[in-house]
N, CA, C and O atoms as a GROMACS GRO file, in nm:
protein
  216
    1UNK      N    1  11.342   7.360   7.290
    1UNK     CA    2  11.261   7.464   7.351
    1UNK      C    3  11.335   7.597   7.339
    1UNK      O    4  11.453   7.607   7.375
    2UNK      N    5  11.266   7.697   7.290
    2UNK     CA    6  11.330   7.827   7.273
    2UNK      C    7  11.278   7.924   7.379
    2UNK      O    8  11.164   7.914   7.425
    3UNK      N    9  11.362   8.015   7.416
    3UNK     CA   10  11.328   8.117   7.515
    3UNK      C   11  11.296   8.246   7.441
    3UNK      O   12  11.379   8.293   7.363
    4UNK      N   13  11.178   8.305   7.465
    4UNK     CA   14  11.147   8.431   7.397
    4UNK      C   15  11.236   8.543   7.448
    4UNK      O   16  11.275   8.542   7.565
    5UNK      N   17  11.269   8.639   7.362
    5UNK     CA   18  11.353   8.750   7.408
    5UNK      C   19  11.281   8.833   7.513
    5UNK      O   20  11.160   8.856   7.503
    6UNK      N   21  11.356   8.876   7.612
    6UNK     CA   22  11.294   8.956   7.718
    6UNK      C   23  11.286   9.101   7.674
    6UNK      O   24  11.371   9.152   7.602
    7UNK      N   25  11.181   9.166   7.720
    7UNK     CA   26  11.163   9.308   7.692
    7UNK      C   27  11.227   9.385   7.806
    7UNK      O   28  11.162   9.410   7.908
    8UNK      N   29  11.350   9.423   7.791
    8UNK     CA   30  11.423   9.490   7.899
    8UNK      C   31  11.437   9.638   7.872
    8UNK      O   32  11.543   9.696   7.894
    9UNK      N   33  11.331   9.700   7.824
    9UNK     CA   34  11.335   9.843   7.796
    9UNK      C   35  11.284   9.921   7.916
    9UNK      O   36  11.188   9.998   7.905
   10UNK      N   37  11.348   9.902   8.031
   10UNK     CA   38  11.308   9.975   8.150
   10UNK      C   39  11.404  10.089   8.174
   10UNK      O   40  11.525  10.074   8.160
   11UNK      N   41  11.350  10.201   8.211
   11UNK     CA   42  11.430  10.316   8.249
   11UNK      C   43  11.383  10.361   8.386
   11UNK      O   44  11.268  10.336   8.422
   12UNK      N   45  11.467  10.427   8.463
   12UNK     CA   46  11.424  10.472   8.595
   12UNK      C   47  11.308  10.570   8.591
   12UNK      O   48  11.228  10.577   8.685
   13UNK      N   49  11.297  10.644   8.484
   13UNK     CA   50  11.190  10.744   8.476
   13UNK      C   51  11.056  10.683   8.437
   13UNK      O   52  10.951  10.728   8.482
   14UNK      N   53  11.059  10.581   8.353
   14UNK     CA   54  10.934  10.533   8.298
   14UNK      C   55  10.891  10.397   8.350
   14UNK      O   56  10.774  10.362   8.334
   15UNK      N   57  10.978  10.320   8.411
   15UNK     CA   58  10.941  10.188   8.459
   15UNK      C   59  10.938  10.088   8.347
   15UNK      O   60  10.991  10.115   8.239
   16UNK      N   61  10.876   9.974   8.369
   16UNK     CA   62  10.878   9.869   8.267
   16UNK      C   63  10.794   9.906   8.144
   16UNK      O   64  10.681   9.952   8.157
   17UNK      N   65  10.851   9.886   8.028
   17UNK     CA   66  10.784   9.902   7.898
   17UNK      C   67  10.719  10.038   7.880
   17UNK      O   68  10.614  10.048   7.817
   18UNK      N   69  10.779  10.143   7.932
   18UNK     CA   70  10.730  10.277   7.909
   18UNK      C   71  10.617  10.321   8.000
   18UNK      O   72  10.566  10.433   7.984
   19UNK      N   73  10.575  10.239   8.095
   19UNK     CA   74  10.469  10.280   8.188
   19UNK      C   75  10.526  10.382   8.286
   19UNK      O   76  10.637  10.364   8.335
   20UNK      N   77  10.452  10.487   8.316
   20UNK     CA   78  10.504  10.590   8.408
   20UNK      C   79  10.515  10.536   8.550
   20UNK      O   80  10.432  10.457   8.594
   21UNK      N   81  10.619  10.579   8.621
   21UNK     CA   82  10.635  10.540   8.761
   21UNK      C   83  10.537  10.620   8.845
   21UNK      O   84  10.517  10.740   8.823
   22UNK      N   85  10.476  10.554   8.939
   22UNK     CA   86  10.375  10.619   9.021
   22UNK      C   87  10.410  10.606   9.169
   22UNK      O   88  10.322  10.579   9.251
   23UNK      N   89  10.537  10.627   9.202
   23UNK     CA   90  10.578  10.611   9.341
   23UNK      C   91  10.513  10.718   9.429
   23UNK      O   92  10.478  10.690   9.544
   24UNK      N   93  10.497  10.838   9.377
   24UNK     CA   94  10.430  10.943   9.455
   24UNK      C   95  10.286  10.908   9.485
   24UNK      O   96  10.237  10.931   9.596
   25UNK      N   97  10.218  10.852   9.387
   25UNK     CA   98  10.079  10.811   9.406
   25UNK      C   99  10.069  10.696   9.506
   25UNK      O  100   9.976  10.691   9.586
   26UNK      N  101  10.164  10.605   9.499
   26UNK     CA  102  10.163  10.492   9.592
   26UNK      C  103  10.186  10.541   9.735
   26UNK      O  104  10.118  10.496   9.827
   27UNK      N  105  10.281  10.632   9.754
   27UNK     CA  106  10.306  10.688   9.887
   27UNK      C  107  10.183  10.760   9.937
   27UNK      O  108  10.145  10.744  10.053
   28UNK      N  109  10.120  10.839   9.852
   28UNK     CA  110   9.998  10.912   9.892
   28UNK      C  111   9.887  10.815   9.931
   28UNK      O  112   9.818  10.839  10.030
   29UNK      N  113   9.869  10.708   9.856
   29UNK     CA  114   9.764  10.611   9.887
   29UNK      C  115   9.791  10.542  10.020
   29UNK      O  116   9.698  10.522  10.099
   30UNK      N  117   9.917  10.504  10.046
   30UNK     CA  118   9.950  10.442  10.174
   30UNK      C  119   9.925  10.538  10.290
   30UNK      O  120   9.874  10.497  10.394
   31UNK      N  121   9.960  10.665  10.272
   31UNK     CA  122   9.936  10.763  10.378
   31UNK      C  123   9.786  10.787  10.396
   31UNK      O  124   9.739  10.804  10.509
   32UNK      N  125   9.712  10.789  10.287
   32UNK     CA  126   9.567  10.812  10.291
   32UNK      C  127   9.498  10.706  10.376
   32UNK      O  128   9.401  10.735  10.446
   33UNK      N  129   9.547  10.584  10.370
   33UNK     CA  130   9.489  10.474  10.446
   33UNK      C  131   9.560  10.457  10.581
   33UNK      O  132   9.496  10.432  10.683
   34UNK      N  133   9.691  10.471  10.581
   34UNK     CA  134   9.770  10.439  10.699
   34UNK      C  135   9.754  10.537  10.813
   34UNK      O  136   9.750  10.496  10.929
   35UNK      N  137   9.745  10.665  10.784
   35UNK     CA  138   9.733  10.764  10.892
   35UNK      C  139   9.601  10.750  10.969
   35UNK      O  140   9.605  10.746  11.092
   36UNK      N  141   9.485  10.742  10.904
   36UNK     CA  142   9.363  10.720  10.981
   36UNK      C  143   9.363  10.586  11.055
   36UNK      O  144   9.309  10.576  11.165
   37UNK      N  145   9.422  10.485  10.994
   37UNK     CA  146   9.431  10.355  11.061
   37UNK      C  147   9.517  10.365  11.186
   37UNK      O  148   9.480  10.312  11.291
   38UNK      N  149   9.630  10.431  11.177
   38UNK     CA  150   9.718  10.447  11.293
   38UNK      C  151   9.648  10.527  11.402
   38UNK      O  152   9.661  10.494  11.520
   39UNK      N  153   9.575  10.631  11.366
   39UNK     CA  154   9.501  10.709  11.464
   39UNK      C  155   9.393  10.624  11.530
   39UNK      O  156   9.373  10.634  11.652
   40UNK      N  157   9.325  10.543  11.454
   40UNK     CA  158   9.222  10.455  11.509
   40UNK      C  159   9.279  10.352  11.605
   40UNK      O  160   9.219  10.324  11.710
   41UNK      N  161   9.394  10.296  11.571
   41UNK     CA  162   9.458  10.200  11.661
   41UNK      C  163   9.503  10.271  11.788
   41UNK      O  164   9.490  10.216  11.898
   42UNK      N  165   9.555  10.392  11.776
   42UNK     CA  166   9.596  10.471  11.893
   42UNK      C  167   9.477  10.496  11.985
   42UNK      O  168   9.486  10.476  12.106
   43UNK      N  169   9.366  10.540  11.928
   43UNK     CA  170   9.245  10.563  12.008
   43UNK      C  171   9.194  10.434  12.072
   43UNK      O  172   9.148  10.435  12.186
   44UNK      N  173   9.202  10.324  12.000
   44UNK     CA  174   9.160  10.195  12.053
   44UNK      C  175   9.243  10.157  12.175
   44UNK      O  176   9.189  10.108  12.274
   45UNK      N  177   9.373  10.178  12.166
   45UNK     CA  178   9.460  10.146  12.280
   45UNK      C  179   9.426  10.233  12.400
   45UNK      O  180   9.423  10.184  12.512
   46UNK      N  181   9.401  10.360  12.377
   46UNK     CA  182   9.364  10.449  12.488
   46UNK      C  183   9.233  10.405  12.553
   46UNK      O  184   9.224  10.401  12.675
   47UNK      N  185   9.132  10.372  12.473
   47UNK     CA  186   9.003  10.329  12.527
   47UNK      C  187   9.015  10.195  12.599
   47UNK      O  188   8.952  10.175  12.703
   48UNK      N  189   9.094  10.104  12.545
   48UNK     CA  190   9.111   9.973  12.609
   48UNK      C  191   9.183   9.990  12.742
   48UNK      O  192   9.152   9.922  12.839
   49UNK      N  193   9.280  10.081  12.747
   49UNK     CA  194   9.351  10.106  12.872
   49UNK      C  195   9.256  10.161  12.978
   49UNK      O  196   9.262  10.121  13.094
   50UNK      N  197   9.168  10.252  12.938
   50UNK     CA  198   9.068  10.305  13.030
   50UNK      C  199   8.973  10.197  13.077
   50UNK      O  200   8.935  10.194  13.194
   51UNK      N  201   8.936  10.109  12.987
   51UNK     CA  202   8.840  10.004  13.019
   51UNK      C  203   8.897   9.907  13.121
   51UNK      O  204   8.826   9.865  13.213
   52UNK      N  205   9.024   9.870  13.105
   52UNK     CA  206   9.082   9.767  13.191
   52UNK      C  207   9.150   9.822  13.315
   52UNK      O  208   9.176   9.746  13.408
   53UNK      N  209   9.180   9.951  13.319
   53UNK     CA  210   9.247  10.005  13.438
   53UNK      C  211   9.153  10.090  13.521
   53UNK      O  212   9.188  10.129  13.633
   54UNK      N  213   9.038  10.121  13.470
   54UNK     CA  214   8.940  10.194  13.549
   54UNK      C  215   8.951  10.336  13.527
   54UNK      O  216   8.875  10.414  13.586
   0.00000   0.00000   0.00000
């Protein structure tokens, strides 16, 4: 059984096999979803506290 050669042409700037790194886009996408979600959970906790404490 032979092992195929690995394609180890990764660089910090380009990522695996020449694909551009998109860390900025990933951070933006997480913030785009995470911030409204966090605000919604915060509002939910405030409303639940009002509901159960009067």
